[in-house]
N, C-alpha and C positions, 0 to 999 in steps of 0.2 A: 759709694757702693761698698758693702763689706767685702773684705778681702777673702778670696776663695781659699779652701783648704789647701789646694794644690799649690798656691803661691807660698804658703807658709811652710810646707813640708818639702825639704829638698829631694826626698826620694819619691814623690808623688808623680802622677802621670803628666801633669801640667809642667811646662817648662818656664824657667825664669826668662822673662823677655828683657832684652837690652834697652837702654834708654837711647834709642835711635829712632829715626823717622819710621823705619819699618816696625820696630818694637811698639811704638805708639799706636801705629795702625792696628797691629795685632791685639793690643790691649783694648782698643776701642771697639774692634770687632767682638771681643768677649763681653764688654759692657752692653753692647746692642742685644746679643744673645741672651744675657742674663735678665735684662729689662723685659724683653718679650716673654721669656719663660715665666718670669715672676708675675707679671701683670697683664700679659697679652690676652686677647688680641688688642694691638695698639697700632695707631697710624704712625707714619714717619715722624710727623710733627709731635706726636705725643712721646715718642721715643726721645726725640731731640730735647724736649722739656725735661724728661726723667734724668737724662745723663748729662745735660749742660753742653751739648754740642749744637752747632748750627744745623738748620735743616738740610742745607746742601751737603754738608759732611755726613750727616746721618744717611742721606738718600744714597750716597755713594757706597757706604758701608753695607747698607741693606740690599743694594743691587748685587753686591758681590756675594753676600750670604744666600741670596736667592739663586744665583748662578751655581752655587756649590751645593744646592739642595738642602740647606740647614734651615732656611726660612721659606714660608710660602705666603702668597697673597690670598686673602679670603673674599676680596671685593670691598665695596664701600662700607666704611666703618659705621656710619649711623645715617641710614637713608632718612631723608626728610629734614635735616638739619639746615640752617641758613648757610649759604655758600657751598662750594664744592666739597663733598665729604672726601676724606682721605681713605686710601686703600688700607684695610685691616691686615695687619701682619701677624702670623703665628709661627710657633716653632713647628718644623715639619714632622709629620707622623711617619715619614719614611726616611731613608738614609742611615746614619750611624746609630747603632744601638749599643748599650752596655750589657755585656754578658757577665752575670754574677753566678758564682758556685759556692757551695758550702760542703765541706767534709766534716760530717758529724760523727759521733761515736757510733750511732745506730742508724745513719742514713746518709745519703748523697742527694743534693739538689742542685738544679741549674735553672736560671731564668734569663730571659732577654727583656730589657726595658728600653723603650724608645726615648727620644729627647723630650717628650711631653711628660715622661714619668710613668707611662702606662706599661704594665707587664704584657708582653705580646706572646710570649711562649714559656713554657715551664715543663720541667721533668723531674721526677723524684724517684729515688730507689731505696727501699727500706731494707735493712740487714745490718748486723754488727760489723764494725770495722776495727774493733779493739783487738789488738794483738795481731792483725794481719799485716804482712809486708806492704810498704807504701806502693810498690809497683801494681799490684793487681787492683788495689783501691783506686789509684789514679787511671788505670786503664778503663775501669768501669765509669769513672767521672768523665773521661774523655769521650766515651760513647754517648753519655748524656749531653755533653757539650755539643758534639756533632749533630745530635738529634734537635737540640734547641736552635742551633745556627741554621739548620736546614729548614725548620719551620718558620724561623724569622725571615729567611730569605724569601720564602713564599709570599711574605707580606711586604717586600720591598725594603727590608732592613739588612745591613751588613755589620759585622762585629767591629767596633771601634777599639776593643780591648777586652780583656778577661781579668776579673778580680775574684780571688778565692779566699773564703773565710775558713779559718781552721781553729780548733780548740787547743791553742798552745802558743808558745812564744816564737815570734818570728824576727829574724834579724833585720837590720836596717836596709839590707839589700832588696828587701821586698819580695823574696822568692824562697828562702830557706826557713824551714821549720827547725828551730834549734831544739825545742823540747816540747812534746805534747804528751804528758803522762797518761792521760785516759786513752790515747791511741797506742802508746807504747813506741812512740817514734822519737828518734834523736838525729839531729843534723841531716835532714832530709831536704835535698835540693829540688823542690817542686818544679822549678824552671827547666831542669833537665828532663822531666817526666811528662810535662803538659805540652799541648800543641804549640809549636814554635812560631806559628804564623800570626798569633795575637799578642799585642803588648800586654805584659803581665804584672799584676800586683797581688802579692799574698799578705794577708794580715790576720791578726787575731780576731775571732768571731765577735768578741765583745766590743772591740773598736769599731767594727763595721755596724754593729747594733747601735752603738752610741751615735754614730754618724747618721744613721737612718732616722733616729729619733730626732736629731738636730734638724735635719733636712724635711723630714715628713711628719714629724709630730705636731700636735695642735698646741700652740702657745708654750712650746718648750723654751725655757730661758737659754741663755748663751753660756751659763756656768752651771754645770750639774754633774752628778755621778750617775752613770747608767749601769745597773746591775743586771746580769742575765745569768741564767742557769740551764744547764742540761745535765749530764753526769757531773761535770765540774761546774764552778762558778767563776765567772769573770766580770770585770768591770771596765768601763771606759771613763776617763776623766776629761771633761770638756771644760775649757777655761777660755772665756772671751770668744766662743765659737770655733775653737781649735782644739784638737786632741792633744793632751799632755802625754808625750810618749816616753819621757825619761832618756837618760844618756844612751842606753843600748836599745830603746824601743820597747822595754818590758813593763812599763808602768801599767798599773791597773790589776795586778794579780791578787785580787781580793780574796779569791778562793783559798789562798795559801797564807792567808793572815791567821796566826794561831789564836783561837778563842779560849782554848783550854790546853795549856802547854803540856799537861800530863795525859792528854787524850790519846786516841788510837793513832797508829801510824798512817801516814798519807802517801800516795804515790809519788809525791814530790821528794819524799825522804824525811820530812818533818813530822811533827806529832801534833794532834789536836787542831788541825787546819780547819778553817770554816767548811770546806767541801765535806768533811766527815761528819757534819751535823745538818747541813742544809742543802747538799746536793740531792738530786732525785733519788739515787740509789740508797743514800743515807737515811732519807725520810721513809722510803719503803722498808728499810731494815727496822727502823725504830717502830714502825707500825705493824711489824710481823707480817709483811706482804712479800710476795715474789715479784721480781721485775717482769713486766709485760711489754707489749708493743707500744701501748698508749699509757705510759706511766702517769703523766699529768692527768689525763681523763680519768684513769682509775682512782687517783687520790682525790681529785675534785669531786667526783661522783659519791665516793664514800664519805667524804667530809660533809657534803651536802645532805647525805642521808642520816647524818648524826653519829657516824662511827667514831666512838670515844677514843680508840687507839690511834686512828689517823689524825683527828683533830688535836690530840696531845702531841703526836710527832710534828705536826705542822706548827704548832704554838712553840715547841722547843727550836724548831728551825728558824722561826722568826726571831726568836730571842737571840739565837747565835748570829743571825744577820744584823741585828741591832748592835750587838757587841762589836762586830767587826766594822760596821759602817761608822760607829761613833768615832774611831780613831781618825778615819778618813774625813769625816765632817768636821772634826775639831782641828785638824791639820789644814784643810783646804777651804773651809767656809764656803761651800757652794750654796747656790740659791735653792737647790732642791735635789732630791734623789728620785731616780725613775726606776721602777721595777720592770724588767723586760724578760724576754725568753720565757721559759717555763714558769718562773716566778709570777708572771702577770696572770696565768690561769689559776694560781693558787692564792692570790692576793687577799681574798676575803678572809682567810684563816692565817695568813702570815702576818698581815699588817698590825693587828692589835698588839702582839708581843713585841714586834719590831719597833713600832712607834713608841711603845712604853719604854723600851730600853734606850732608844735615842733621846727621848725627853729626860730620862733620869740621868743620863751620862754626858749629854752634850753641854759644853761650858756656855755658849751663847744661846741666843734665841732658838726656838724649836725650828728644825729643818723639815720642810714639807716633804712628804713622800707621795708620788703619783704612780699610776700604772699605765704602762705603755699600751697603746691600742694595736701596735704592730705585733706584740707577742713574739712568739718563736720565728716569725718571718723577718724579724729585724735584721739579723746578720746577712742573709741572702739578698734582701732589698738594698742594704747598705752597700754591699759589694757591687751590685749592678749600678746603683746610682753613683758610686765612686768613678766608674768609667764614664758615666753621663756628664758628671760635673767636670771631668777632664776635657771633654768635647766642649762644653760651654765656656771653659776657662781659655781655650786656645783653639777656636774653630778654624783658624788658617792653618794650624799644624795638622789637624785631622784631615782637612781637605788635601794637604800636600801628600799625606801618607796614602791616601786613597788613589 
């Protein structure tokens, strides 16, 4: 079984389990949960075959997971087969849920995802957060969290944790926003502002977007660069199915890679950063348009209608993306690049110049570029699924906290 992201990250919600009999039991409970979630419904015998334990051992583990409400029995697995059919097991549609939240420059969003990966409640509030103090922004986010938790509770779900995606650098403590230039926030302890009753993880929105692509994408390789954009541009580096975080947890700041060193000043303090050429507001400026509520929709609509100024601006943005990505591709040699966030909606007009730059500048074979089907939903879904994965990784610990 592939190692979970929480086992590899010391600051993740999953706990490192000791090499004791109790630790082995907890790891085996997690293996059962992951097997049923990935391939279920499965009988006990099928689970035993998948994870290499005896049927008796698996039956004991399954009984414990059913008692705690994490698994449920659906009845005979395959009626009509020779011999007595086993009872099919599935991950429960009730019980713990992952609460994901996103603080964007121009929106707030919250959702609840059950252990099956289904979004069961959702709330969104549009409005600029740039330049606002963290306290009122987090107060509004907390209202949305309460609303989503209440709706989820009506469906038999309870919050196993809260994960918040932010457009900025987050410290290794998983709660402090060190710097978010597009929000104008510095050293903000979100853990002190958010509801204390939920286990909390705060991370960069691009990281959660990359994890969502890894967990929910179709045929996504385990080594890729995930690039997403809103006002700013971020990226997640996934190596062997794990996030590459860097020494301080700040890896992936593609938006502040200089593509033209003598270019315009950036909010980070540098000049000529990628965000100044390929961020949403930069593309709007280049096209001579004023920002609106649906910036991506406006750009895509005008580009599809043949607006030459918009198409030129998107061509230039794709070129800048290609230049910035070339350095990362040459350095890391990923299997592919995935465009997510707002970039996914603009891919038809970005890809030609982006791919041309990559092909011209990359030292090795061409690096394939694909478009995420998750689009701008990636960070929010990734945040909620981070909590869900934590439950799957240590179901015994979640039951104890409950």
